[in-house]
N, C-alpha and C positions, 0 to 999 in steps of 0.2 A: 528164475519160482526155486527148482527145485535148493539152490543154496540157500534160497531164502527161509525156506521151511527149518534145512536143517540146520540153520542158527534159532528158527522161535524153538524147535524143539528140545535141544542141546542149552537153552534159556532153566533154568531152576527154580522158572515160576512156576514153569508146566507139566514138571515133576510133583514141586511141593504139591500143585493143584490137581495129580492125578491120585499122589499119596493119599489126599489129604478127601477122594471120592472116596475113595479104597476102605479105611478107615473113620469117615458115616455111616458109614453103605453094613460100616460090619458092628458101629456104636449102636442105629438105630438095633439091631436087634436084642442088644440090650435091655433099653431102653425097652422095648416091642412087650419082654418078657416081663421085665421091671412090673410094668401097667399089666400086662394083664392077669399074669397070678398073684403080687401088690397091692398093690392101690381100688382092681376095681372090684377087690373080696371085698372092702376093706368098704368101701359105697353103698356095697352092695350090704353089707351089718347097716349102714346108716339110713341109708335112701332107701331099703328094702331093693332097688330094680340090680339087674347083673352091671351096669356102667356107669355114666353118668347125661348117655343124647339120650338115652327116657326118663331121664328125669328134664323137668319143667319143661313136658311137650306139650304144651294144646297148642287146641285142634279147631281152624277153622272152621264153622259148615259152610255149604252154597247157599242157604235158603232157606235147608228146610227136607229141603231128598234123603231120603233114603240114602242114595250111593253116596259111600267112598271112593269114590274115584275121584271125587271131587274135590272131597273138599281140605281146604289148604290146610297146614300142621309145622307152626312156628318150634324152632328145639333148642329152646339156648344149652341145653342139659350137650349138645352132640361141641357148641363151643365152650363149652367153662373144658370138653373133654382134648380137641384140638391145643386151644389154652393152657390146660395142663401139660399134656404132651409136650410142649415146645418151651415149658420151659426145663421142664425136668431134663431132655437135651441141656437145654443152655446150661445146669445147672450142673448133671452132671458133668459136659467137658468144660465148664472152670472148671471146676474140683478136679479131674484127671489131666485135663492138661494143657490149658491157661494161665495155674496157681504155679503146679511144679514150672511154670518156664518160662515164670515173670525170678521165681526165687531163683534159678538159672541165673536168671541173663542179674540177676543187680548180684549175684557170686558173681562172678565175670569181672559186672563196671568194678567193686569195690576190688577184684585182684588175687581175692581167693579160687583157691584152682575150684574148679568143680569134684563133683565125687569120685565121679573116673577120668579124672586129665589126673595125669604125673605130677608133683611138684619139685618143680626145677628147683638143683641147689643152685645156690648164690655165691658167687664169688671167691668173700673169702672157706667155704667149706668146699669145694673146688681144690682151692691150694691148697688146700690142708690136706686131702685128699690124693695130691700130688707128693707132697714131701713124706708122705709116710710110705705110699708104695716104692719112695725112692730108695728112703731109708731102709726097709726089709728087701729091695736087692742088695743092697749091699753086706758085704764077709762076713 
């Protein structure tokens, strides 16, 4: 049982998943700040409400009583707010993570070195360096 657990933990997929969760959690703070400090003030300027959850809200009364605790509230704005949050997170992940990784994969597929990868010299370049080194050693 312990051997199986060790194999499971040592697989790259588990480590990749853990890294993805940590990065996703940290990225949430960035998107939340973007929504709270840029998107919501724009919504407030346009609709007069601080966020979308207060826009397009319909209150259904239960039959004429004055008690608002029995009222049903339909909030289309809350659904729009959640959809906007999702789209912002998805767009940011695509633009900041997926697109650069896809470009890097395309470069590697074409045989181009990655930006941080050293360029391996060709056989002719190596032979030229050896020849020049041997010439430099001769008196």
